[in-house]
C-alpha positions in Angstrom: 0.0 0.0 0.0 2.8 2.4 0.9 4.5 1.8 -2.5 1.2 2.3 -4.4 0.5 5.5 -2.5 4.0 6.8 -3.3 3.6 6.0 -7.0 0.2 7.6 -7.1 1.5 10.8 -5.5 4.5 10.9 -7.9 2.1 10.4 -10.8 -0.1 13.3 -9.6 2.9 15.6 -9.2 4.2 14.7 -12.6 0.8 15.4 -14.3 0.5 18.7 -12.4 4.0 19.7 -13.4 3.4 19.0 -17.1 0.0 20.9 -17.0 1.8 23.9 -15.4 4.5 23.8 -17.9 2.0 23.7 -20.7 0.2 26.8 -19.3 3.5 28.6 -19.0 4.3 27.7 -22.6 1.0 29.0 -23.7 1.5 32.2 -21.8 4.9 32.8 -23.3 3.6 32.2 -26.8 0.7 34.6 -26.3 2.9 37.2 -24.8 5.4 36.8 -27.7 2.5 37.2 -30.2 1.3 40.3 -28.4 4.8 41.8 -28.4 5.3 41.3 -32.1 2.0 42.9 -33.0 2.4 46.4 -34.4 0.7 48.9 -32.1 -0.6 51.9 -34.0 0.9 50.8 -37.3 3.1 53.4 -38.9 4.3 55.2 -35.8 3.6 58.5 -37.5 3.3 61.4 -35.1 1.8 64.7 -36.5 1.5 68.1 -34.9 -1.3 70.3 -36.3 -0.8 74.0 -35.5 -3.7 76.4 -36.2 -2.8 79.6 -34.4 -4.1 82.8 -36.0 -3.4 86.5 -35.3 -5.0 87.7 -38.5 -8.0 86.4 -40.4 -9.4 83.2 -38.9 -10.9 80.6 -41.2 -14.2 79.0 -40.1 -12.9 75.8 -41.6 -10.1 75.2 -39.1 -12.3 73.1 -36.8 -13.4 71.0 -39.8 -9.8 70.6 -40.8 -8.8 69.3 -37.4 -11.6 66.8 -37.3 -10.7 65.6 -40.8 -7.0 65.3 -40.1 -7.8 63.3 -36.9 -10.0 61.0 -38.9 -7.3 60.5 -41.5 -4.7 59.8 -38.8 -7.0 57.2 -37.3 -7.5 55.5 -40.7 -3.8 55.4 -41.2 -2.8 54.3 -37.7 -1.0 57.6 -37.0 -1.4 60.0 -34.1 -2.2 63.7 -34.1 -1.8 66.5 -31.6 -3.7 69.7 -32.5 -3.0 72.9 -30.7 -2.8 76.7 -31.0 -0.3 77.1 -28.2 3.0 78.3 -29.7 4.8 77.0 -26.6 4.9 73.6 -28.3 7.6 75.0 -30.5 10.6 73.9 -28.4 13.4 71.7 -29.7 12.5 68.9 -27.2 8.8 68.9 -28.1 9.2 69.2 -31.9 11.5 66.2 -31.9 8.5 64.0 -31.1 6.9 64.7 -34.5 7.8 63.6 -38.0 5.8 66.5 -39.5 4.3 69.8 -38.4 1.1 71.0 -40.2 0.3 74.7 -40.3 -3.5 74.6 -40.8 -4.7 77.9 -42.1 -2.5 79.9 -39.7 -2.3 83.6 -40.2 -0.2 86.6 -39.0 2.7 86.5 -36.6 2.4 83.3 -34.6 5.9 82.5 -33.2 8.4 84.4 -31.1 12.1 84.5 -31.7 12.9 81.4 -29.5 10.1 79.4 -31.1 11.2 80.3 -34.6 14.8 79.1 -33.7 13.4 75.8 -32.5 11.4 75.4 -35.7 14.4 76.2 -37.9 16.5 73.6 -36.0 13.6 71.0 -36.4 13.7 71.5 -40.2 17.5 71.4 -40.3 17.3 68.1 -38.4 15.2 66.5 -41.1 11.7 67.5 -40.0 8.7 67.9 -42.2 6.4 70.9 -42.9 2.9 70.9 -44.4 1.2 74.2 -45.1 -2.5 74.3 -45.8 -4.2 77.3 -47.4 -3.4 80.5 -45.4 -0.2 79.0 -44.0 1.2 81.2 -46.8 -0.5 84.2 -45.2 1.7 83.7 -42.1 4.9 85.3 -40.8 5.2 87.8 -43.7 8.1 89.5 -42.0 10.1 86.3 -41.6 11.9 85.6 -45.0 13.1 82.1 -43.9 9.5 81.0 -43.5 8.5 82.4 -46.9 11.3 80.3 -48.4 10.1 77.2 -46.5 6.5 77.6 -47.8 7.7 78.6 -51.3 5.7 81.8 -51.7 3.7 84.3 -49.6 0.0 85.0 -50.2 -0.9 88.2 -51.9 -4.6 88.3 -52.7 -7.6 86.3 -53.7 -10.9 86.7 -55.6 -14.3 85.4 -54.5 -14.7 81.7 -53.9 -15.5 80.0 -57.2 -15.3 76.8 -59.1 -12.2 76.4 -61.2 -10.2 73.9 -63.2 -7.0 72.4 -61.7 -4.4 70.7 -63.8 -2.2 68.0 -62.3 1.4 68.5 -63.4 2.9 65.5 -61.5 1.0 62.3 -61.2 3.8 60.5 -59.4 3.7 62.2 -56.1 1.7 60.6 -53.2 -0.4 63.7 -52.9 -1.5 63.7 -56.6 -1.3 60.1 -57.8 -5.1 59.7 -57.0 -6.2 62.8 -58.8 -7.7 63.1 -62.2 -5.5 64.9 -64.7 -8.1 67.7 -64.8 -9.7 68.3 -61.5 -12.7 70.6 -61.1 -13.5 72.0 -57.6 -14.6 75.0 -55.7 -12.2 77.0 -53.5 -10.7 80.4 -52.8 -7.9 80.6 -55.3 -4.8 82.4 -53.9 -2.6 84.8 -55.9 1.0 84.8 -54.6 3.5 87.6 -54.2 5.9 85.6 -56.5 5.8 82.5 -58.6 7.3 79.7 -56.5 8.2 77.5 -59.5 12.0 78.4 -59.6 12.4 77.2 -56.0 9.9 74.2 -55.8 8.5 71.3 -57.7 5.0 72.3 -58.8 2.3 69.6 -58.4 -0.9 71.5 -59.4 -1.8 74.6 -61.3 -5.1 76.4 -61.5 -6.4 77.6 -64.9 -7.1 81.3 -64.6 -9.4 81.1 -67.7 -11.8 79.0 -65.7 -12.6 81.7 -63.0 -12.3 85.4 -62.5 -9.7 87.1 -60.4 -6.5 85.3 -61.1 -3.4 87.6 -61.4 -0.5 85.2 -62.1 -1.2 84.5 -65.7 -0.8 81.2 -67.6 1.4 79.7 -64.9 -0.4 79.7 -61.6 0.9 77.0 -59.1 -1.4 76.1 -56.2 0.4 73.0 -54.7 4.0 72.1 -54.6 6.8 70.5 -52.6 10.6 70.8 -52.2 13.5 69.7 -50.0 14.6 72.5 -47.8 17.7 72.9 -45.7 17.7 69.3 -44.6 13.9 68.9 -44.2 10.9 68.5 -46.5 8.1 71.0 -47.2 4.7 70.5 -48.9 2.1 73.2 -49.5 -1.4 73.4 -50.9 -3.3 76.6 -51.4 -6.6 74.9 -51.3 -8.7 74.3 -48.2 -10.6 77.6 -47.5 -14.0 76.1 -47.3 -15.4 73.7 -44.7 -16.7 71.6 -47.5 -13.1 70.9 -48.6 -12.6 68.8 -45.6 -15.3 66.4 -46.5 -14.0 65.9 -50.1 -12.4 62.4 -50.4 -10.0 63.6 -53.2 -8.9 66.7 -51.3 -8.4 64.6 -48.1 -6.3 62.1 -50.0 -4.3 65.0 -51.4 -3.6 66.3 -47.9 -2.7 62.9 -46.5 -0.3 62.3 -49.4 1.4 65.6 -48.6 1.7 64.7 -44.9 3.2 61.3 -45.8 5.7 62.9 -48.1 6.7 65.6 -45.6 7.1 63.0 -42.9 9.6 61.2 -45.0 7.3 58.1 -45.3 7.0 58.3 -49.1 9.3 59.5 -51.9 8.3 62.1 -54.5 
């Protein structure tokens, strides 16, 4: 009886040990699978800045909502603010791209400007939407980053847009001739010599254009170690519910973030 009891106890211990080891093995395997999953695929971090000290566009709120939705769809993260204090070297280093969403006027102080310059020099990305070109007119470096400063605009109107480059991530989805309604900016200078033009607007299709046969409205360029992308479109709230315009914006963000080549 003693030997049988001893054998029984040993058998029970052996079964329990094997069962425990199998549980541990399952736990390790599950943990390993969880660790190799990609949380928030893409790891893209975007700062959206919409401070205004001049005209304020009613579409800014719609733009923020649309950009947040785009970020969620593409597994990216977005911080939206109008607090210029975020322009410090330590904070900007957290983001692959900074979006100026219809900013206007003087929005950064000297220290914040220096931090932003350092960010671009370190390989950061810039995206300007609409009145981002009507910002910091007294800061020549910023004008060079954007490509051109805003000068004037006519009334909102439908117009014909021509795609010059179908190979960029912000234009590859667009028809070669794109008809849409917006506020069509005239610029203080033609940016073409300094940038790669993506889209032009046909001045014969609306009234109020002042740049002639060559009227760029979206472009990109490499700039002092970083990347810059700008679109003059986006005045209206309706713009931020247009699938093609939103795809255009996201393509610009992806390019400026260094996640796609031009």
